[in-house]
C-alpha positions as CSV (number, residue, x, y, z in Angstrom):
1,M,39.0,37.7,19.0
2,L,40.5,40.6,17.0
3,R,38.9,39.4,13.8
4,Y,35.4,39.4,15.3
5,S,36.0,43.0,16.6
6,F,37.1,44.0,13.1
7,A,34.1,42.3,11.4
8,R,31.6,43.7,13.9
9,A,33.0,47.3,13.4
10,G,32.8,46.9,9.6
11,W,29.2,45.5,9.6
12,K,28.2,48.3,12.0
13,V,29.4,50.9,9.5
14,V,27.4,49.2,6.7
15,Q,24.3,48.9,8.9
16,M,24.4,52.6,9.9
17,A,24.6,53.6,6.3
18,L,21.7,51.4,5.2
19,A,19.2,51.1,8.1
20,N,18.2,52.1,11.6
21,L,18.9,49.2,14.0
22,V,16.8,48.7,17.2
23,V,18.1,45.9,19.5
24,T,16.0,44.8,22.5
25,G,16.7,42.1,25.1
26,K,20.5,42.5,25.3
27,E,20.2,41.6,29.0
28,N,19.2,38.1,28.0
29,I,22.5,37.3,26.4
30,P,24.6,34.9,28.5
31,S,28.0,36.2,29.6
32,E,29.8,33.4,27.9
33,G,29.3,30.3,25.8
34,P,28.5,27.7,25.0
35,F,25.0,28.6,23.8
36,L,22.9,28.5,20.6
37,V,21.4,31.6,18.9
38,T,18.4,30.6,16.8
39,T,16.7,33.1,14.5
40,N,14.2,33.4,11.7
41,H,15.8,33.9,8.3
42,M,14.5,36.3,5.7
43,S,17.6,38.1,4.4
44,A,21.3,37.7,3.6
45,A,21.7,40.5,6.1
46,D,20.6,38.4,9.1
47,T,24.0,37.0,10.1
48,P,25.7,40.4,9.9
49,L,22.8,41.9,11.9
50,L,23.5,39.3,14.7
51,F,27.2,40.3,14.7
52,V,26.2,43.9,15.2
53,A,23.4,43.2,17.8
54,F,25.4,40.9,20.0
55,P,28.6,41.8,21.9
56,T,32.0,40.9,20.3
57,Q,32.5,37.2,20.8
58,E,33.7,34.2,18.9
59,W,31.0,32.7,16.6
60,R,30.4,29.6,14.7
61,F,27.6,29.3,12.2
62,F,26.4,27.3,9.2
63,A,26.7,28.6,5.7
64,G,25.6,27.0,2.4
65,E,28.3,25.2,0.4
66,K,27.6,27.5,-2.5
67,W,29.4,30.3,-0.6
68,Q,32.5,28.3,0.0
69,D,34.1,29.1,-3.4
70,H,32.9,32.7,-3.6
71,W,35.9,35.0,-4.1
72,L,35.0,37.4,-1.3
73,W,32.3,35.8,1.0
74,G,33.9,32.4,1.0
75,P,37.2,33.4,2.7
76,M,35.5,36.0,4.9
77,M,32.9,33.6,6.3
78,G,35.5,30.9,6.8
79,W,37.6,33.4,8.6
80,L,34.7,34.2,10.9
81,G,33.9,30.6,11.8
82,A,31.5,29.4,9.1
83,I,30.9,25.6,8.8
84,Y,29.9,24.9,5.2
85,I,26.9,22.6,5.0
86,N,25.1,20.9,2.1
87,R,21.5,22.1,2.7
88,N,20.0,19.5,0.2
89,E,20.7,16.5,2.5
90,V,21.5,15.6,6.0
91,D,25.2,16.7,6.2
92,R,26.5,14.6,9.1
93,R,30.0,15.9,8.7
94,A,28.9,19.5,9.2
95,I,26.6,18.6,12.1
96,Q,29.4,16.7,13.9
97,E,31.8,19.7,13.4
98,A,29.2,22.0,14.8
99,L,28.6,19.7,17.8
100,R,32.4,19.7,18.5
101,A,32.4,23.5,18.4
102,V,29.5,23.7,20.9
103,E,31.2,21.2,23.2
104,Q,34.3,23.4,23.1
105,G,32.3,26.4,24.3
106,A,31.4,28.2,21.1
107,V,28.5,30.6,20.6
108,F,26.7,29.0,17.6
109,G,24.2,30.9,15.5
110,L,21.8,29.2,13.1
111,A,18.5,29.6,11.4
112,P,16.5,26.3,12.0
113,E,14.6,26.9,8.7
114,G,17.9,26.2,6.9
115,T,17.2,28.6,4.0
116,R,15.9,32.1,3.6
117,S,12.2,32.5,3.4
118,K,11.3,34.2,0.2
119,I,7.7,34.9,1.2
120,G,8.3,37.0,4.3
121,E,7.0,34.3,6.7
122,M,8.4,31.5,8.8
123,Q,8.8,28.2,7.1
124,E,8.9,24.7,8.6
125,A,12.2,24.1,10.2
126,R,14.8,21.3,10.2
127,T,16.1,19.5,13.3
128,G,19.7,20.6,13.3
129,A,19.3,23.2,16.1
130,A,17.4,20.7,18.2
131,Y,20.1,18.1,17.7
132,L,22.9,20.5,18.7
133,A,21.0,21.8,21.8
134,S,20.0,18.3,23.0
135,R,23.3,16.6,22.4
136,G,25.3,19.5,23.7
137,N,22.9,20.3,26.6
138,V,23.3,24.0,26.1
139,P,20.9,26.9,26.4
140,I,19.2,28.4,23.4
141,V,18.8,32.2,22.9
142,P,15.8,32.9,20.6
143,V,16.0,35.9,18.3
144,G,13.3,37.5,16.2
145,I,14.5,39.7,13.3
146,V,12.0,42.2,12.0
147,N,12.1,44.0,8.6
148,S,15.3,42.5,7.3
149,D,13.1,41.2,4.4
150,V,12.5,44.7,3.2
151,L,16.0,46.1,3.9
152,F,17.4,45.8,0.4
153,A,14.2,46.8,-1.3
154,N,14.2,50.0,0.8
155,V,17.8,50.7,-0.1
156,R,16.9,50.5,-3.8
157,R,14.2,53.1,-3.2
158,L,16.7,55.2,-1.2
159,K,14.8,54.7,2.0
160,R,16.1,53.6,5.4
161,A,14.4,50.6,7.0
162,T,14.1,50.3,10.7
163,V,15.3,46.7,11.5
164,E,14.7,45.2,14.9
165,V,16.6,42.4,16.5
166,R,14.6,41.1,19.5
167,I,16.5,38.8,21.8
168,G,14.5,36.5,24.0
169,E,15.2,34.8,27.3
170,P,17.5,31.8,27.1
171,Y,16.0,28.4,27.8
172,Y,17.0,24.7,27.8
173,L,15.1,22.0,26.0
174,P,12.9,19.8,28.2
175,D,14.7,16.9,30.0
176,L,13.2,13.7,28.6
177,G,15.2,11.3,30.8
178,H,16.5,9.6,27.6
179,R,18.5,10.3,24.5
180,A,16.3,12.3,22.1
181,R,14.8,10.2,19.3
182,R,13.5,11.4,15.9
183,A,10.0,12.3,17.2
184,D,11.6,14.1,20.2
185,L,13.8,16.2,17.8
186,D,10.8,17.1,15.8
187,A,9.0,18.3,18.9
188,F,12.1,20.1,20.1
189,T,12.3,21.9,16.7
190,Y,8.6,22.9,17.0
191,L,9.4,24.4,20.4
192,I,12.4,26.3,19.1
193,M,10.4,27.8,16.3
194,V,7.5,28.8,18.6
195,K,10.0,30.5,20.8
196,I,11.2,32.6,17.8
197,A,7.7,33.2,16.6
198,A,6.7,34.7,19.9
199,L,9.2,37.5,19.4
200,L,7.8,38.4,15.9
201,P,4.8,40.3,14.6
202,E,1.9,38.0,13.7
203,H,2.3,38.5,9.9
204,Y,5.7,36.7,10.2
205,H,4.3,33.5,11.9
206,G,3.8,31.6,8.7
207,V,3.3,27.9,9.2
208,Y,3.1,28.5,13.0
209,R,0.3,31.1,12.7
210,D,-2.4,28.8,14.1
211,S,-0.1,26.9,16.5
212,T,-1.7,26.0,19.8
213,A,1.8,25.9,21.3
214,L,2.4,29.5,20.2
215,K,-0.9,30.7,21.6
216,A,-0.1,29.0,24.9
217,L,3.4,30.6,25.0
218,L,1.9,34.1,24.3
219,A,-0.6,33.5,27.1
220,G,2.2,32.7,29.6
221,E,1.6,28.9,29.6
222,D,4.1,26.1,29.0
223,P,4.1,25.4,25.3
224,W,5.9,22.0,25.4
225,P,2.9,19.7,25.8
226,Y,1.3,21.4,22.8
227,C,4.5,20.9,20.8
228,Q,4.5,17.2,21.4
229,A,0.8,17.1,20.5
230,A,1.4,18.9,17.3
231,I,4.0,16.4,16.2
232,E,1.9,13.5,17.2
233,E,-1.0,14.9,15.2
234,L,1.2,15.4,12.2
235,D,2.5,11.8,12.5
236,R,-1.0,10.5,12.6
237,G,-1.9,12.5,9.5
238,L,1.1,11.1,7.6
239,S,0.3,7.6,8.7
240,A,-3.3,8.0,7.6
241,G,-2.2,9.4,4.3
242,S,0.1,6.5,3.6
243,G,-2.7,4.0,4.3
244,E,-0.9,2.5,7.3
């Protein structure tokens, strides 16, 4: 645990020098793991921001393989619990290692989108978070990070950004009564992203901007049926496009 305290203190010093940080929803953080932390991803600063916003605890998280051999970040991220993953394919080795970590009680942080958005909006997500949450049967804590996309641009202009980390209420994926199949994981992923989007300003919503599920959630309704309907509609569109 000492290494996490050291890292959190170090990132806190850097954060205070570069930006104002506003954290809301700390009362939603479970007292102990296992649980997943899912967030939007617009900046290399997102993982350090989670370290600062959350209490000191042991973390596991995914990091792209390109960082593994970096002279500084590779050893540091490995020391802090990174599982290196090939983002260009389904990396079953990394996914299974992550599942073992969750089953052993880890707090696992990940961005379902897989890679940073370069357009300042949410992108379509991958199913890794849904797989871990469904197989591990653990709660998910959604997080919306606001303004990390302008953090470094503001630093270059000698301006301090105000970055927000908004922590939502934990939830479990719906119980299907059977092992999740591919379409189920797609619908779970849609739900995970809608939960994140609900914590963000509208201009960040990206591909989920016109989502009926998101509108339902913001209106206090259950978004799950709309998530299933969205995936079914997408599947019908793909089938029609392929001529099936």
